[in-house]
C-alpha positions, 0 to 999 in steps of 0.5 A, a space after each residue: 329613137 324619137 320616131 320609136 317612142 312616137 310610134 309606141 305612143 300614138 294612137 292608131 285606128 285598130 281593126 283588131 279591137 275596133 278602137 282607136 289606140 295605142 296598138 301593141 305588137 299583136 294589133 300591128 300583126 293583125 294590121 299587117 295580115 289584113 294589109 297582106 290579105 288585101 295587097 292586090 288593091 292599090 295603096 289608097 284603096 287599101 288604106 281606105 278599105 281598112 279604115 272603113 273596115 275599123 270603122 265599121 267594127 267601132 260602130 259594131 262595138 257601139 251597137 253590142 254595148 248599147 243591147 
């Protein structure tokens, strides 16, 4: 039970929103879709690429907000 509660309140890097926040089911769905689309990569490579994609989206959001 503690694990489920922790998972719901722990902020995570979200590609859908380009943000670091507590993800909802839509966020997790987008994350899982991304991993399915990149399953041909190894585990570490897919994690690294996902984190890079989230970081890029965060930077893009920041640039848009400053324009």
